[in-house]
N, C-alpha and C positions, 0 to 999 in steps of 0.2 A: 356598826353598819357596814364597814368595809369601804365606805365612800368618803371617809374623813370628815363626816358631819358631826359637830359637837352635839347639836340637838336640833330637833325640828322647830322651825320658827314659830314663836307664839306659845310653845309648851313650857317655857321657862326662860330665865335670864341668868346667864353664867356670870357669877360674881368675879370681878377682877378682869374680865375681858376688855373692859373699857380702857384699861391701862395699856393694852396693845393697840386698840383702835376705838375711838369714841363711838362709832356707829354700831359696834357689836353688842351693845346693851339692848337686848331684844325688848320690844314692846315699850318703847320709851315714852314717858309722859313729861310734858313741859321741858322738852329737850333744848338746852342752851348750848351755844356753840362751844365745843370742846370741853364741856363740863365733865369733871372727873368724879363728882359726887354720885353715889348710888341713887337711882331713881326707881320708885316703886312701880310695878306693872299696873297699868290702868285696868279698871273693871268696866267692861262694856255694858251699857244699860239700854233700856228702851228709849226711843226718841222722846225728848223732853217736850212738854207742852209749849207751843209757841215757836219751836225750832222750825227751820226750813223743812226738815225731814217730816216732822209731825204734820205740818201744813200740807206737804205733798201727799202724804198718806190720806189726809182728810179729803183733798180735792181730786185725788187720782180716780181715773175711770174704773180701775180695778184695784181698790184699796186693799193693802195687805199690811201686816205688821212687819215681821222679819224672821230670818233665821236660816241656819244651815247645819245639817248633820255632819258636815265636814269630816269625813273619815275616808281613808283610802287615798290612792294617788292617781286619780283619773287623768287621762292624757289629754288635757285641754288643748294644747298646741302641739300635739304629736311629739311630746318630749318624754316619753316613757323612760324611766330609769335615771333621769337627770337629777331628781330631788328625792330625798328620803320621805317616805310616806309611812303611815301607821295603820295597821289593820285593827287596832284596838279602839274601843269607843272613846271619843274625846269628851271630857267633862266641861261643858260650857255653863254649868250652874243655872242661874236664872235665865240665861239666854238660850237654853236648850230648845224651847218651843219656837223661838225665832229662827234658830238654826234649822230646825226641821222644815219650817215654811220656806226658807231660802232654798233648801235642797229640793223641795217640791217644785219651786219655780224653775230651778235649773233643769230638772229632768223634763219638765213640761215644754220648755221653750228652747233649750239648747241641746246639742248632740253630745251631752256628757252625763255621767251618772253621779259623780261625786265632786265635791270641792276639796282642794287641799286645805289642811288646817290653817295655813297662812292666809289663803284667800278668804276663808270664813272669818278670820279675826279682823281683817281689813274691812270687810263688809259690816260686821257687827259694830266696829268702831264708827264707821261712817253713818250707819243707821242710828247710832246713839247721839248723833249731832256733832261729831268731831271731825276736824280736818285730818287728812291722812297723807303720809309720805310713804310711797311704796318703792323700795329699792331692791329689785330682784334681777337675777341674771336674764339674759336673752332667752326667750322661749319658756319662761316660768309661769305665764298666764296672767300678766298684769292687766291686759285689756279686758279680761272677763270681769274684773272687779267693778269697773264703772258700767259695763254693759249689763251685767246682772242687776246692779243697783237700779238702773233706769227701768228695766223690765219689771223687776219685783215691785217697785212703787207705782208703776204706770205713769211715771213722770218724765220730764225732759232733762237730759244732761247734755251740756255743751262740751265738746272735746276739742281742745287746742292741739294741733299737730303741725310740724314744720314743713311737711312735704305734701304737695297736692296729689302726686301719684300714689303715695302711701295711703292718703285718706280715701282716694277713689277705691283702692283695693279693699280697704277695711269696710267701706260702705257696701260694696258689692257682696262681700263675704257675709256681713251681718244680715243683709236683706235676703240672701239665698238660704242661710242656715236658720235664722231666727224668724225673719219676716214671713217666710214661706210657711212656717209652722203655725203662725198666729191666726190664720184664717181671716176672720173679719176684724180682728183687733188691729189697732194702728201701731204695731211694733215695727217701725221702719226707721231707717237712718238716711240722712241726706248730707250733702256737702254744700257749704256756702263759700263764695269767693270766686277767684278767677277760673276755677275748674267747673263752675256751674253755669250752664247756658240757659236754663229755664228760670225766668224771673219770678214765676209763680211759686217756686220752691221756697224762696226766702220768706215770702209772705206766709206760707203755710207753716214754716219752721217757727216764725215769730208768733204764730197763733197756737203753738203747742201741738201741732199735728204729727210731729216726729218725736220719737223717744231719744234718739241720738242725733245730734247736730254737730258735724265736724266742721271746723273753721280754722283758718290760719291765724296766727297771732296778729298779723297786720290787719286782717279783716276785723277782728274783734276790737282792736284798739283804734281803728281809723275813724276820724270824723265823729259823727253823732250816732254811729251804729249802736254803741253800748247803751245809749239812752233809750233806744227802741226796745230794749229788753224789759223795761219797767213793767208793762202789763203782764208779761210772762212771769216775772218774779212775784208781783203782788197777788196774782191768782194762785200762787203756790205751785205752779207747773215746773218752773225752773228751780231745781233744788241743788244742783252740783255742777261745778266747773272742773273737768278733768284736764290736767295739763300733762300731756304725754311728751316723752323725750324732754323732761323738765331740766335736764342738764344744760339745755340751750340758754337757760337763764344766767348761768354763771360764765363770766369771762375768764374763769380759771379752767374752762373746758375747751376742747377743740371745736365744739359745735355751737359756740356762742352766737346768739341771734338777738340783736338789740330789741326787736319788737316784743320778745318774751319779757323784757324788763318792764314793759308798760302794763302787764296784766294785773299789777297791784291796783289799778283803777277799779277792777271788778270787785275787789274786797271793800274798797272805800265807798263805791257807789251802792253795792248790794251786800251788806254785811251778813245777811241771813243765808246767802248762798254758800254752801260748803265748798271746800277745795280739796281735790285729790291730785297730788303730784306723783308722777310715775317716771322712773328712770332706771337704767341698768348700771349707772355709775354710783359708786359707794364711797368715794373719797370724802373726808369730813368737810373740806372747804366748799366743795360743790353742794353738799347737803345743806350747809349753813346758808349759802347764798339762796338756795331754793326757798327755804323757810322764811328768810328775811325779806326777800324781794316780793314774795307773794303775800307777805303779812299774815302768815298762817298762825292760828291761835291754838296753843296747846296741842300740837299735832300728834297723832298716833303714828309712830315711825315703825315701819315693818321692813326688816333687813333679812334677806335670805342669803344662803351660801352662793358664792361665785363658782363653786366647784362644778366642772363639767367632765365627769369620768370617761365619757365616750370620745373625748378629743385626745388624739395621740400627738403630743407636741414635740417638735424637734427643731434643731437649728444646725445648719451647715454653713461653712465659711464660703462667702462669695469669692469667686476667682479674683486674684490680684490683677492689677492693671498691666497685664502682659498680653502679648499677641495671642489672639484666640480665646481670651478670657470670657468675653461675652457669649461666644458660641458654646463654651463649656457650660455656662450658667443656663442658657436656653435648653441645652440638652438635658440638664438636671431636671428642669421643669417638665420636659417631655417625658422623661423616664418616670417621674412621679405620677403623671396623669395616666400613662399607659399601664403602670403597675397597680393603680387603684382607680379603675374606670368610674366615671360619674361626673356630675356637675362640679366645675372647678372655678374658683375665683382667685385671680392673681392680683395682689395689691402692689402698686408701685408709687413712687413719690411724685413723679412729674408726668405731665401730659405727653411730652415727646417720647418718654420711655414707655408709656402705655401703648402708644402706636407702634413703636419699634419692636417691642416684645410680641405684640399681637401679630405683626407681619411675619416675624421669625417663626412663631409657633404655627401659623397657618401654612407656612412653607414646609415645615417638617412633619406636620400632621394633616395631610390633605383630606383625610376622611373625617376630620373632627371640625365642628363648627366653632370658629373663634371670632371674637369681636372685642373692640376696645370701647371704653366708657369713661367719660370725664365731663367736667362741668362746662366746657366750651361747646359741647354738642347741643344742638337744639333739643328742646323738651320732647318733641315728637320722636326724634331719633333715639333719645334715651329710653323713652317708653317702648319703642319698637324692640330695642335690644333686651329690655327687661322681660317683655312678653315672650320673645323668642327663647330666652334662657329658661323661663318657667315652663314653656312647652317642650323643651328639650331639643329645639332646632339648633340652638347654640349650646355647646357643652363647656366652653371656656370663655370667661370674661376677664379681660385685663383692664384694671380700673385704678383710678386715683381714689382719694377719700370720698369722691362724689357718690360712690356706691356705698350706702351705709344704712342709716337709721331706719329701723322698723320693718325692713324687708323680711318677708316670711317665706323663704324657700326651704322647705323641710329637708330636701335630699341632697344638699351640697356635701360632697364627699372629700373635697380637698380645698384648703385655704392656704395659699402660698403668699408670703411676703418677700418681694425682691427689694431688699433694703430695709433698714430699720424704720418703723413708723416714728412719729414724733414723741409719743408718750406711751406708757404702759396702758393707760385707759383706752387709748385709740387701738392699740394692739388687741387688748382683750375684747373690745367691742367688735372688732373685725373678725377675729377667730370665732366669735359667737355666731357668725353666719353658718358655720359648719355643723352638721349633725343635729339639726333641730328636730329630726324624726326619732332621735334617741339612738340611732345606729352609729357605728364608728365613723369618725371623720379624721383625716390627717391634716395637721397644721404644721407647715414647714416654713421656718424663717431662714432666708438666704441673705446673709448680711456680713458686713465688715464693721469693726468697732468704730472706724472713722466715718461711717455713714452720717452720724449725727453732726460731725464737724462741718459737713458740706451743706447743711440745711440753713436757709436764712431764718433769722429770728423774726417771727411775725407778731409776737405779743411782748409786752414789757414785763409781765408778771414772771417771777422766777420759778413758779411751780412747774411750768412746762419744761424748763431746762432741767430741773431736778428730776422730774419724771422721765425725761429722755435719758438722763444719766443712769437712772435706775433700770431702764430697759436695756442699756448697754451691759449692765451687770447681769441682768436676766439672761442675755444672749451668751455671756461669757462663763456663767456658772457651771460647775460640774455636779451640782446638787439637783434634786428632784424639781422639775419645773412646775408641776402642779402644786407642790408644797410651797414653792417660792411665790406663786401667784396668790395663793390663799393667805399667806403671811402678809403680802403687800397690801391686800385689801382688809387686813385686820383680823382674819380668822385664825383659829388655833387648830390646825388639822391634826387628826388622830394618827396620821401616818407620817413617816419620814421619806418613804419611797412609794411611789404610786404603782410602779411596775409597768407603766405604759409609755412614759416619755423616754427620750433618747438617753437620758442620764441614769436611768434606773436599770438594774439587772446586769450591768457589766461586771464580769467576774475576773477579767484578765488583770494581770499584774500591772500597775501603773508605771510608766517610765520614771527613772530617777532624774529629776530636774533640780535637785537641791542646789547644785553649784550655779545653775542659771538663775534661780530665784535669788540666791544670795548676792550675785553680782548686780542684778536689777535693783535690789533694795539698797545695797551699799552705794550705788551710783546716786540714787535719789537722796540718800542721807548726806552724802558729800555735797550735793548741789544745794542742800539747805533751803533757804528762802527763795532761791532762784528756781521756781517751779518750771518744769520742762514739758514741752509737748511731746507727743509720740514721735513726731518726725525728728526733732532735735536729739531725742534719746537714742533712736535707732541709728542716726548718723554718728552719734558719739561712739556707740558700741562697735560700729562698722569701721571706725577710723576716719570718717569723712568730715566730722565736725566735732568741736569740743565745747561743751557748755561751760559757763562760769560757776564759780563757787558762790556762797551766800553773799548777800548784799553787804555784810559787815567785813568782807574780805576784799583785798585788791591783789589777788594772787596771779602769778604768771602761769602759763601752761605747764611749766616745769613743776611748780608747786602743786598744781592739780594732780599731776601724775604721782607726785610724792605722797599725796593724800590717799592714793589707792595703789600701793606697790604691786607691780606685776600686772597692772590692768591690761595693757595691750596684749601680753602673752596669754592672759586668761581669756580674753575675748577671742583670740585666734584659736585657742584650744577648744573652746566651746562652739566654734564655727560661726561666731557672730560676724566675722569679717568676710564671709562669703555670701551665700544667698538665702540665709535663714532669717531674714527680717520679719516675714510673717509670723514666725514662732515668737519673736520678741513682742510684737504687738498683741498677739493673743495672750501671751504670758502676762503682760501688763494689765490687760482687761480682766484676766482671771484673778490676779492679785487684788484688783479693785473689788471684784465680787466677793472676795474672802475678807475684805477689810484691812489688808496689809498696806495698801496704798489708797489714796483718795483722789478723785477728780476735782479740778478747780476750773470752773467755767470762766472764760475771758471773752468779752464782746469786742470784736474788731470790725473794721470796715469803714467805708466812706459814705458821704451823703448821696453819692451817685448810685452805688451798688447796694446801699443799705447795710445794716448791722448783720454780722455773721458771728458764728460761735467757734472758738478754739478751746479745746480742753487740754489742760495741763495736769501733770501728776506730781504728787508729793507723798512722801512716806508718812505713815501713821504711827501712833504709839505702839499699836499692835505689831507693826512691821519692825520697829526698833527692838521691841522685846524679843521677837523671834531671832533677830540677828545676834542679840546678846546671849540668849539662852541656848541657841543651837538646837531647837526643838525639831520634831518630825516635819517632814515635807508637808506644806499646806495641801489640802485636798478635800474632796476628790477633784482630780483634774477634769477640765472640760473635754468633750470629745474632739474639739478643734485642736487643743494643745496636744492631746494624745496622738492624733493623726499626724500632725506636723513633726512631733518628736520621733514617732516611729519611722516616718519617711527619711528624716535626717540620719537616724541610726542605721537604717538599711543601706544608705549610700556611703556613709563615712565611718561606720563602726561605732564603738562606745562614744557618747557625746561629751564626756568630760573625764579629766584625769582623776585618779583616786586619791591624790595627795592631800586634798583640802576638804574632803566631804565631812559634813557634820560638825565642823569646827566653828565657833563664834568668829565674828569678823576680826576681832583683835588678835586672836590666836592665828588666824589665817594670814593676816598681814605680817605678823612677826615671823612666821615661817618663811614667807616669800622674801622678806628683807634679809633673812639669814642666807637664803639661797642666792 
């Protein structure tokens, strides 16, 4: 296909993929957490007698059976080109008639012509009476699954969503696109909770007068509200609870919301009501939490690709803490916005930084509307900023993580991160704001490897730390970034180079950094169990500080120097004793991304300031083997390493002596001792 998609979701299950990632076994039945055994693909059948779906069809004002001809790749959420589609007829066997009826409902009530195969399969599974877990990328058409389900059956679906502003937008959009086409039919959506000012709406919703009822998890689980749903369930009107942004269930995710954990009451109280959980996060722990806490029964799991070919992903090094560094970074953001005009989101880590960057951008781009956005702003102020951005009155929003889930702005052309996000999942979700219209969008990460060290630890689970360290490797890698992301989420891309990220297509000869890499690895090998932070290592190489040997030793500084003959002279020859510390930090990060060294997280801090994270480094077996064998230089090098190495060579000539290139550590030390 050229897009790196192994297969279209639902058209087969790739054997052995689960060995890479448990969620890549398509169309999973009876999915147990991290199960490695092969699972047969389920066969979707017609609604069983007595099931909630069958009862809904019997009581519905416009009863229908089911189905969808699901072929082609219609642009449900203006995401043309994001996912592989097929022009060939799909074989749904006994479900072909139901599929055709679903397609007819879609064309009658929605502004679309076709379903994607994956959408059709989810609907067929739900209409057969099964719970469903939908894990698709941003903009893949998740919401259409429960919307079409409700309209097709003429029944009521409750939709749990975390943000009132998001629900308001979805209610308005549904009523404008679907409700307006319905004429006299009651195909309308409503919102219950703090965002609803009309008391009569709730009574009408509980009477089954709306096909879609959006509600916050707090509203659904509060007090006796859930008991008021009993008449709606017994009459067969309420057939499905759709849990949108379902990753909020898991405290292994950045979006954890305790009220989502209470939704299991719905399954306990009304076991005939089906569950449909929807999320853009595909990590196995989050998926297991969703199914466990919702008490899902034999769920149909639909996993689609995370690949976004229209996103041009790149990373540049944030300016070091020198005079004028912040001004240089701001100018880099200005240059990107001016070179690629259009709506832009700049993500930052802290509220003060959002306000500071917004003020600086406003000063440098007087003709461009700029605003900041964060969680401490009043709801009305945030809504005003969102509306202005959507209308084009504001072109640039500088925001913390407060700007996130479910926002559907199709024409965002730039997504910029100033500083590393906390996790890969958070980064992926945020770049998903860009290019939802299918057109090209640029995603630029401006970061330092030590960004993660400065962040406070907000959760005790280790997954966030591991994911943060993985994101550091993503930033430091010299390999294809799209390929890296697909592999992280468990996919097996058909390409090794996408041709669109900053790491692909570079034909220039890489700089020779074999001596630098050898010195870094030898230092870590000598340090042994005394794992070192970036700061201590850089100070060691620059001659400002000297780390200790392994815990089993009680060596003096003289003995340390003896363990690495000629160490000081080698550091000086390589320029480590001057101003090339940034090259060392980038080189360490690069070697981590290649598996030659590993990061070791260490929690530090006080009860007053709270725990913080320091990352230390240790050599791996792969690094030791390279030192012994004297193999080729690891690579490809990252753009940051290339740039810093080129700048150094331009100022000071060849970066290293030729006397010890390519020799294993033992031979090198022997030669230096002889000298």
